[in-house]
C-alpha positions as CSV (number, residue, x, y, z in Angstrom):
1,X,0.1,0.0,0.0
2,X,1.3,3.3,-0.5
3,X,1.3,5.8,1.9
4,X,1.9,9.6,2.8
5,X,2.4,11.7,5.8
6,X,0.0,13.6,7.1
7,X,0.6,16.7,9.7
8,X,-1.8,17.8,12.0
9,X,-1.7,20.9,13.9
10,X,-2.9,21.8,17.4
11,X,-1.7,24.9,19.1
12,X,1.5,24.7,18.0
13,X,1.9,21.1,18.2
14,X,2.6,18.7,15.3
15,X,1.5,15.0,15.2
16,X,2.8,12.9,12.5
17,X,0.1,10.6,11.2
18,X,0.0,8.1,8.3
19,X,-2.6,8.0,5.6
20,X,-3.1,6.1,2.1
21,X,-3.0,8.0,-1.2
22,X,-6.8,8.9,-0.9
23,X,-6.6,10.1,2.3
24,X,-7.6,7.1,4.8
25,X,-5.8,7.1,8.1
26,X,-3.7,4.1,8.5
27,X,-1.3,2.3,11.0
28,X,2.4,2.2,11.0
29,X,3.8,-1.0,9.6
30,X,3.8,-3.5,12.2
31,X,7.5,-3.8,11.5
32,X,8.0,-0.1,13.0
33,X,6.5,-1.2,16.2
34,X,8.8,-4.2,16.5
35,X,12.1,-2.8,15.5
36,X,14.7,-3.1,18.4
37,X,17.3,-1.6,19.3
38,X,19.7,-4.4,17.8
39,X,18.0,-4.3,14.4
40,X,18.1,-0.6,14.2
41,X,21.9,-0.4,15.1
42,X,22.5,-3.5,12.4
43,X,21.1,-1.2,9.7
44,X,22.6,1.5,10.9
45,X,26.0,-0.1,10.8
46,X,25.3,-1.5,7.0
47,X,24.5,2.0,5.5
48,X,27.5,3.2,7.3
49,X,29.8,0.6,5.8
50,X,28.2,1.9,2.3
51,X,29.4,5.7,2.8
52,X,32.7,4.1,3.9
53,X,33.4,3.1,0.0
54,X,32.1,6.0,-0.9
55,X,34.6,7.9,1.2
56,X,36.9,6.1,-0.2
57,X,36.2,7.0,-3.6
58,X,36.2,10.3,-2.8
59,X,39.5,10.5,-1.1
60,X,41.5,8.4,-3.2
61,X,41.8,10.2,-6.8
62,X,43.7,13.3,-5.2
63,X,46.5,10.6,-4.2
64,X,46.5,9.0,-7.6
65,X,46.6,12.6,-9.2
66,X,50.2,12.6,-10.1
67,X,50.6,9.5,-11.7
68,X,47.4,10.5,-13.6
69,X,48.9,14.0,-14.5
70,X,51.9,12.0,-15.8
71,X,50.2,9.6,-18.0
72,X,48.0,12.0,-19.3
73,X,49.7,15.3,-19.4
74,X,47.3,17.0,-17.2
75,X,47.9,20.8,-16.2
76,X,47.7,20.8,-12.5
77,X,44.5,23.2,-13.2
78,X,42.6,20.5,-14.9
79,X,43.7,17.8,-12.3
80,X,42.7,20.0,-9.7
81,X,39.4,20.1,-11.5
82,X,39.4,16.4,-11.8
83,X,40.1,16.2,-8.0
84,X,36.9,17.9,-6.7
85,X,34.5,17.7,-10.0
86,X,32.3,15.0,-8.4
87,X,31.2,17.5,-5.9
88,X,29.5,19.4,-8.9
89,X,27.4,16.1,-9.4
90,X,26.6,16.0,-5.6
91,X,25.5,19.4,-5.8
92,X,23.1,19.6,-8.8
93,X,21.5,16.7,-7.8
94,X,21.0,17.6,-3.8
95,X,17.6,19.2,-4.4
96,X,16.1,16.8,-6.8
97,X,17.2,14.3,-4.6
98,X,15.3,16.0,-1.9
99,X,12.1,15.9,-4.4
100,X,13.1,11.9,-5.2
101,X,12.7,11.2,-1.0
102,X,9.4,13.0,-1.4
103,X,8.4,10.3,-3.9
104,X,10.6,6.9,-3.4
105,X,11.6,5.0,-0.7
106,X,14.9,6.6,1.4
107,X,16.0,2.7,1.1
108,X,15.4,2.5,-3.0
109,X,17.3,6.3,-3.7
110,X,20.1,4.7,-1.3
111,X,20.5,1.4,-3.6
112,X,20.3,3.4,-6.9
113,X,22.6,6.2,-5.4
114,X,25.4,3.8,-4.6
115,X,24.5,1.6,-8.1
116,X,25.1,4.7,-10.0
117,X,28.6,6.0,-8.3
118,X,30.3,2.8,-8.2
119,X,29.6,2.0,-12.1
120,X,31.1,5.4,-13.0
121,X,33.9,4.5,-10.4
122,X,34.5,1.4,-12.4
123,X,34.4,3.7,-16.1
124,X,37.3,6.0,-14.4
125,X,39.6,3.6,-14.8
126,X,38.9,3.2,-18.5
127,X,38.7,6.7,-19.2
128,X,40.1,7.9,-22.8
129,X,41.3,11.6,-21.9
130,X,40.4,14.8,-19.9
131,X,36.8,15.2,-20.9
132,X,35.5,11.3,-20.5
133,X,37.1,11.0,-17.3
134,X,35.7,14.6,-16.2
135,X,32.4,13.3,-16.6
136,X,32.8,10.0,-15.0
137,X,34.1,11.7,-12.1
138,X,31.1,14.5,-12.1
139,X,28.5,11.9,-12.7
140,X,29.9,9.7,-9.8
141,X,28.7,12.5,-7.6
142,X,25.3,11.8,-8.8
143,X,24.7,8.8,-7.3
144,X,26.6,10.0,-4.1
145,X,24.0,12.8,-3.8
146,X,21.5,10.5,-4.0
147,X,22.8,8.1,-1.2
148,X,23.7,11.0,1.1
149,X,20.8,12.7,1.3
150,X,18.5,9.7,1.2
151,X,21.1,8.3,4.1
152,X,21.2,11.4,6.1
153,X,17.3,11.9,5.7
154,X,16.8,8.5,7.0
155,X,19.5,7.9,10.1
156,X,17.9,11.5,10.8
157,X,14.2,10.9,11.3
158,X,14.9,7.7,12.8
159,X,17.3,9.0,15.6
160,X,15.5,12.3,15.7
161,X,16.4,13.2,20.0
162,X,20.2,12.6,18.8
163,X,20.5,13.9,15.2
164,X,23.9,15.3,15.2
165,X,25.2,12.6,17.6
166,X,23.8,10.0,15.0
167,X,24.8,12.2,11.9
168,X,28.3,12.2,13.4
169,X,28.1,8.4,13.4
170,X,27.9,8.3,9.6
171,X,30.7,10.8,9.4
172,X,32.8,8.7,11.6
173,X,32.0,6.3,8.6
174,X,33.2,9.1,6.6
175,X,36.2,9.5,7.9
176,X,37.1,5.9,8.0
177,X,36.7,5.6,4.7
178,X,38.9,9.0,4.1
179,X,41.4,7.3,6.1
180,X,41.4,3.7,4.4
181,X,40.8,5.1,0.7
182,X,44.1,6.9,0.4
183,X,46.0,3.8,2.0
184,X,44.5,1.2,0.4
185,X,44.7,3.1,-2.7
186,X,48.4,3.6,-3.1
187,X,49.1,0.0,-2.1
188,X,46.6,-1.2,-4.7
189,X,48.5,1.3,-7.1
190,X,51.8,0.8,-6.2
191,X,54.2,2.2,-8.9
192,X,52.3,2.1,-12.3
193,X,48.4,0.5,-11.4
194,X,46.7,3.7,-10.8
195,X,43.6,1.7,-12.1
196,X,42.9,-0.7,-9.6
197,X,41.8,1.1,-7.0
198,X,39.0,2.8,-9.1
199,X,38.1,-1.2,-10.0
200,X,38.4,-2.4,-6.6
201,X,36.3,0.2,-4.5
202,X,33.6,-0.1,-7.5
203,X,32.9,-3.7,-7.4
204,X,33.1,-3.5,-3.4
205,X,30.2,-0.8,-4.0
206,X,28.2,-3.0,-6.0
207,X,28.4,-5.5,-3.6
208,X,26.5,-3.3,-0.8
209,X,23.7,-2.8,-3.2
210,X,23.1,-6.1,-2.9
211,X,23.7,-6.4,0.7
212,X,21.5,-3.4,1.7
213,X,18.7,-4.8,-0.7
214,X,18.6,-7.8,1.7
215,X,19.8,-6.7,5.1
216,X,18.0,-3.1,5.8
217,X,14.5,-3.0,6.5
218,X,12.3,-0.4,5.1
219,X,10.9,0.2,9.1
220,X,14.2,1.8,9.5
221,X,14.8,4.0,6.6
222,X,11.1,4.8,6.1
223,X,10.6,6.0,10.1
224,X,8.4,8.8,9.5
225,X,9.3,11.7,12.0
226,X,10.1,12.5,14.4
227,X,11.7,10.2,17.0
228,X,10.6,6.8,16.1
229,X,7.8,7.0,18.5
230,X,4.6,7.8,16.2
231,X,2.1,8.3,19.0
232,X,4.4,11.0,20.2
233,X,3.5,14.9,20.0
234,X,6.4,17.4,19.4
235,X,5.9,21.2,19.9
236,X,7.6,22.7,16.5
237,X,5.0,25.7,16.7
238,X,8.1,27.7,17.0
239,X,10.1,26.5,13.9
240,X,9.2,28.6,10.4
241,X,7.0,26.7,8.3
242,X,9.1,27.6,5.1
243,X,11.9,25.8,3.9
244,X,13.9,28.6,3.0
245,X,13.8,30.6,6.2
246,X,16.2,32.9,7.6
247,X,18.5,29.9,9.1
248,X,18.3,27.6,6.1
249,X,19.9,30.7,3.7
250,X,22.5,31.7,6.6
251,X,23.4,28.3,7.3
252,X,23.7,27.3,3.6
253,X,25.9,30.2,3.2
254,X,28.2,28.7,5.8
255,X,28.3,25.2,4.1
256,X,29.2,27.0,0.7
257,X,32.2,28.9,2.7
258,X,33.2,25.3,4.4
259,X,33.0,23.4,1.4
260,X,35.3,25.6,-0.8
261,X,37.8,25.6,2.0
262,X,37.7,22.1,2.7
263,X,37.9,20.8,-1.0
264,X,40.6,23.0,-2.1
265,X,42.8,21.5,0.7
266,X,41.4,18.0,0.0
267,X,41.7,18.2,-4.1
268,X,45.6,19.7,-4.1
269,X,47.1,18.4,-0.6
270,X,48.8,15.6,-1.9
271,X,50.3,17.7,-4.7
272,X,51.7,19.9,-2.7
273,X,53.6,17.5,-0.7
274,X,55.0,15.4,-3.4
275,X,55.8,18.8,-5.5
276,X,56.9,21.2,-3.1
277,X,58.0,19.4,0.0
278,X,59.1,16.5,-2.5
279,X,57.3,13.9,-0.4
280,X,57.0,10.4,-1.8
281,X,53.2,9.1,-3.2
282,X,53.1,6.6,0.0
283,X,53.9,9.8,2.6
284,X,51.3,12.1,0.9
285,X,48.9,9.1,0.8
286,X,49.3,9.3,4.8
287,X,49.0,12.9,5.2
288,X,45.7,12.7,2.9
289,X,44.4,9.7,5.3
290,X,44.9,11.5,8.4
291,X,42.3,14.0,7.4
292,X,40.1,11.0,7.4
293,X,41.1,10.1,10.5
294,X,40.1,13.1,12.0
295,X,36.5,13.2,10.7
296,X,36.1,9.9,13.1
297,X,35.6,12.6,15.5
298,X,32.2,13.4,13.9
299,X,30.3,11.7,16.7
300,X,31.6,13.3,19.8
301,X,31.4,16.7,17.7
302,X,27.7,15.8,17.2
303,X,27.2,15.0,20.7
304,X,28.5,18.1,21.7
305,X,26.1,19.9,18.8
306,X,23.1,18.2,20.7
307,X,23.7,19.3,24.0
308,X,25.8,22.7,23.4
309,X,24.4,25.9,21.5
310,X,25.4,24.6,18.0
311,X,26.2,28.4,16.6
312,X,28.9,28.5,19.2
313,X,30.1,25.2,18.1
314,X,30.0,25.8,14.6
315,X,31.7,29.3,15.3
316,X,34.7,28.1,17.3
317,X,35.0,25.4,14.6
318,X,35.5,28.0,12.0
319,X,38.2,30.0,13.7
320,X,40.2,27.1,14.7
321,X,40.0,26.0,11.2
322,X,41.4,29.0,9.6
323,X,44.5,28.3,11.7
324,X,44.7,25.3,10.6
325,X,44.2,25.6,7.2
326,X,47.1,29.0,7.2
327,X,49.9,26.2,9.2
328,X,49.0,23.5,6.4
329,X,50.6,25.3,3.6
330,X,52.4,28.1,5.6
331,X,53.8,26.4,8.9
332,X,56.1,23.4,9.7
333,X,57.1,21.5,6.9
334,X,58.0,17.7,8.9
335,X,56.3,14.7,8.7
336,X,54.8,14.5,12.3
337,X,53.5,18.4,11.9
338,X,51.9,17.7,9.0
339,X,50.1,14.5,10.0
340,X,48.7,16.2,13.0
341,X,47.9,19.3,11.1
342,X,46.2,17.3,8.2
343,X,44.1,15.4,11.3
344,X,43.1,18.9,13.0
345,X,41.5,19.4,9.5
346,X,39.9,17.0,9.0
347,X,38.2,17.0,12.5
348,X,37.3,20.5,12.3
349,X,35.8,20.7,8.6
350,X,34.6,17.5,8.0
351,X,34.0,16.3,11.8
352,X,32.7,19.0,13.8
353,X,31.2,21.6,10.5
354,X,30.1,19.1,8.4
355,X,27.7,17.1,10.8
356,X,26.8,20.4,13.1
357,X,25.8,22.5,9.7
358,X,23.7,19.1,8.4
359,X,21.8,18.8,11.3
360,X,21.6,22.5,12.2
361,X,19.9,22.8,8.9
362,X,17.3,19.9,9.2
363,X,16.6,21.6,12.7
364,X,15.7,24.6,11.1
365,X,12.7,23.3,9.5
366,X,9.6,21.5,10.2
367,X,9.5,17.5,9.8
368,X,8.0,17.1,6.6
369,X,10.8,19.4,5.1
370,X,14.1,17.5,6.5
371,X,14.5,15.5,3.0
372,X,14.5,19.0,1.0
373,X,16.7,20.8,3.6
374,X,19.1,17.9,3.1
375,X,18.9,18.3,-0.3
376,X,19.3,22.1,-0.1
377,X,22.7,21.2,2.3
378,X,24.0,19.0,-0.3
379,X,23.9,21.8,-2.9
380,X,25.1,24.2,-1.3
381,X,28.0,22.6,0.4
382,X,29.0,20.7,-3.1
383,X,28.6,22.9,-6.2
384,X,30.9,25.7,-5.1
385,X,33.3,22.6,-3.6
386,X,33.3,21.1,-7.5
387,X,36.0,24.4,-8.6
388,X,37.3,24.5,-5.2
389,X,40.5,22.5,-6.6
390,X,40.5,24.7,-9.5
391,X,40.2,28.0,-7.6
392,X,43.3,26.8,-5.2
393,X,45.4,25.9,-8.0
394,X,44.5,29.7,-9.9
395,X,45.2,31.2,-6.7
396,X,48.6,29.5,-6.4
397,X,49.4,30.6,-10.0
398,X,49.0,34.1,-8.4
399,X,50.1,34.0,-4.8
400,X,51.9,30.8,-4.7
401,X,50.8,27.9,-2.4
402,X,51.1,30.1,1.2
403,X,49.0,32.7,-0.4
404,X,46.5,30.6,-1.6
405,X,46.3,29.0,1.3
406,X,45.7,32.2,3.4
407,X,42.8,33.2,0.8
408,X,40.8,30.0,0.5
409,X,41.7,28.4,3.6
410,X,42.1,31.3,6.0
411,X,40.2,34.4,5.3
412,X,36.9,32.4,3.4
413,X,36.2,30.4,6.7
414,X,36.1,33.7,8.6
415,X,33.2,34.8,6.4
416,X,31.0,31.9,8.0
417,X,31.8,33.0,11.2
418,X,30.2,36.2,10.2
419,X,27.3,34.8,8.4
420,X,26.6,32.6,11.7
421,X,26.0,35.6,13.7
422,X,22.8,35.8,12.1
423,X,21.7,32.2,13.1
424,X,18.8,32.0,15.5
425,X,19.0,28.7,17.8
426,X,15.9,29.4,19.2
427,X,14.2,28.4,15.9
428,X,15.7,25.0,15.5
429,X,13.4,22.3,16.4
430,X,15.3,20.5,19.5
431,X,15.1,24.3,21.0
432,X,12.7,23.7,23.6
433,X,14.0,19.8,23.8
434,X,17.4,21.5,24.7
435,X,15.6,23.6,27.4
436,X,13.9,21.2,28.7
437,X,17.0,19.5,29.5
438,X,18.6,22.4,31.0
């Protein structure tokens, strides 16, 4: 039976009820009432595992960029664009993915997304030149967008009461993939086999399509807001009824800033280490992997965002990120120092900022708009990020590596600080829950 959500409002209180397409009230799936914590956690682990593969694919390309450029004769600008162009596919698909989530099951969208990005990852290994490789990398981002929006919407809805921490667990998975991707990829590639990581990662992704189809229950992915208890009432009268409210716009601008800064680093940091500091590809891969290791802090970052003023958490993170961004390209050049700085960049940009901006945007709208808010976040974060590598390479040509880092990794995050001053946390969906706790 097809069904949709009906939103009843009474004195500022919202109750989610289920109706069929003719408007007749129906009960939630019986499976939803019996879903145990163990089963839910198993579902979370499997879905997070698919996100690990997603991150491995994203993070491996910059590490392999040097041999790819050598074989095809790409310029630094072309290489920087290839390293981040997948985010264009993610970004332009973000809002459409949000609307798609209103019409198809989240489980199906996740499977289709993994299938798409795995297929184009495989095709990257057989690219004939710049333009078709650019297309494969961009189109892989379309699949990543579908998986990302559906995955974060499903987990955010199911674990409403601890949304930021739940999304932090997904970012933990991203961090694990970000750590393993460059290291395993460099090992698989060896000295002259750069195609092998794309083949292996693509095949693993196809395997996850089957695993998700078999293991994941729709009672987990299709949970209708808000916290897994369909009979509980939640006061959201203080949350703006419109999708594009002030908080969404300001948080979207902050997401834009973080995306450009973060992916400028991701796209060309390994190239900087190899060409300027004369590191080996293996050393550069380890340094890039430390970013993923830092992203593992997504869980404590989400915990802090759930329990403290989320705007303050984001502002402090942006200020810290601007300092780290400067030191990465203008500070100490020793291996130990670079590993620590790369870890800090991952912890701040991917751990604290990605998780808390994402969850804050979901909290900035009413429950029925969470899917669309997720799509807005994906577009705001990833469309500008697609050109972050190219922008960074252009700044390198004008101001050198250190100067480029000053503008893109130090000054730009401070623009986000200014934007966050206009966020009103009292309009977040969890504002009254937080007040009751205190």
